[in-house]
C-alpha positions in Angstrom: 0.0 0.0 0.0 2.8 2.4 0.9 4.6 1.9 -2.4 1.4 2.2 -4.5 0.3 5.5 -2.7 3.9 6.8 -3.0 4.0 6.1 -6.8 0.5 7.6 -7.3 1.4 10.8 -5.3 4.7 11.2 -7.2 2.8 10.8 -10.5 0.5 13.6 -9.6 3.4 15.8 -8.6 5.1 15.0 -11.9 2.0 16.1 -13.8 1.6 19.2 -11.7 5.3 20.2 -12.1 5.0 19.7 -15.9 1.8 21.8 -16.0 3.4 24.5 -14.0 6.5 24.7 -16.2 4.4 24.6 -19.4 2.1 27.4 -18.1 5.1 29.7 -17.2 6.6 29.0 -20.6 3.3 30.0 -22.3 3.2 33.4 -20.6 6.9 34.4 -20.4 7.0 35.9 -23.9 4.3 38.3 -23.0 5.7 39.6 -19.7 6.6 43.2 -19.7 7.9 43.7 -16.1 11.5 42.7 -15.4 10.4 41.8 -11.8 7.6 39.6 -12.9 9.8 37.9 -15.4 12.4 37.2 -12.7 9.7 35.8 -10.3 8.3 33.5 -13.0 11.7 32.4 -14.1 12.8 31.6 -10.6 9.6 29.7 -9.9 10.2 27.7 -13.2 13.7 26.8 -12.0 12.4 25.6 -8.7 9.7 23.5 -10.5 12.5 22.0 -12.7 14.6 21.2 -9.6 11.6 19.4 -8.0 11.0 17.6 -11.3 14.5 16.1 -11.2 13.8 14.9 -7.6 10.5 13.4 -8.7 12.0 11.7 -11.8 14.8 10.2 -9.6 12.2 8.7 -7.3 10.0 7.5 -10.1 13.0 5.9 -11.7 13.7 4.1 -8.4 10.2 2.6 -8.6 10.6 1.9 -12.4 7.7 4.2 -13.2 7.4 6.6 -16.2 5.5 9.3 -14.3 2.5 11.1 -15.6 1.9 13.9 -18.1 -0.7 16.6 -17.4 -4.2 15.7 -18.5 -4.4 16.6 -22.2 -7.9 18.2 -21.8 -6.7 20.3 -18.8 -3.6 21.3 -20.7 -5.5 22.4 -23.8 -8.2 24.2 -21.8 -5.4 26.1 -20.0 -3.7 26.9 -23.3 -7.0 28.2 -24.7 -7.8 30.3 -21.6 -4.3 31.8 -21.6 -4.4 32.7 -25.3 -7.9 34.1 -25.2 -7.2 36.3 -22.2 -3.9 37.5 -23.6 -5.6 38.3 -26.9 -8.1 40.4 -25.1 -5.6 42.2 -22.9 -1.9 41.5 -23.1 -0.7 42.8 -19.7 1.2 41.7 -16.7 -2.1 41.9 -14.7 -3.6 39.4 -17.1 -0.6 37.1 -16.7 -0.7 37.5 -12.9 -4.4 36.6 -12.9 -3.8 33.5 -15.1 -0.9 32.3 -13.0 -2.8 32.9 -9.7 -5.7 30.8 -11.0 -3.3 28.0 -12.1 -1.4 28.0 -8.9 -4.7 27.9 -6.9 -5.9 24.9 -8.9 -2.6 23.2 -8.4 -2.6 23.8 -4.6 -6.2 22.5 -4.4 -5.3 19.3 -6.4 -2.1 18.6 -4.6 -3.8 18.9 -1.2 -6.5 16.6 -2.4 -3.9 14.0 -3.5 -2.0 14.3 -0.2 -5.3 13.4 1.6 -6.1 10.7 -0.9 -2.7 8.9 -0.8 -2.2 9.0 3.0 0.0 5.9 2.9 2.6 7.5 0.7 6.1 7.7 2.1 7.3 10.8 3.9 9.8 11.7 1.1 7.0 12.0 -1.5 4.7 13.8 0.9 7.6 16.3 1.5 8.0 16.9 -2.2 4.3 17.5 -2.5 4.3 20.0 0.3 7.3 21.8 -1.2 5.5 22.0 -4.5 2.4 23.4 -2.7 4.5 25.9 -0.9 6.2 26.9 -4.2 2.8 27.5 -5.8 1.5 29.4 -2.8 4.6 31.6 -2.7 4.2 32.5 -6.4 0.6 33.7 -5.8 1.8 36.0 -3.0 4.8 37.2 -4.9 2.8 38.2 -8.0 -0.1 39.9 -6.2 1.3 43.3 -6.9 0.7 42.7 -10.6 -3.0 41.9 -10.3 
């Protein structure tokens, strides 16, 4: 049970990290503020660092991980492009990123509760990912 919950939690973190990196990559070309660009770039680097940890653990369990849900990814892409087409601004980007982070935090907390038997290492990674998302929301508030 512990191993199965651990793998499932790591898979969800894997999908979440990939979704976060993809979302940041989508908006970075539109960012005007140097400060916002630095915040998003730093957050992306932290996501990538966590991703390496997740991949290492998944490799240990001989698991390929999980990609973000294609429907969720395409809906996110459509929402991002529609909003930026209507108003290409740092406020729009901050709004989109805040929504994405909040959804990620909600999902990751749900998975933490669902996979209670997961090992402490994977729970710690999940909590660090949650904290990273929450920190970005706070850091970008001034751009809303």
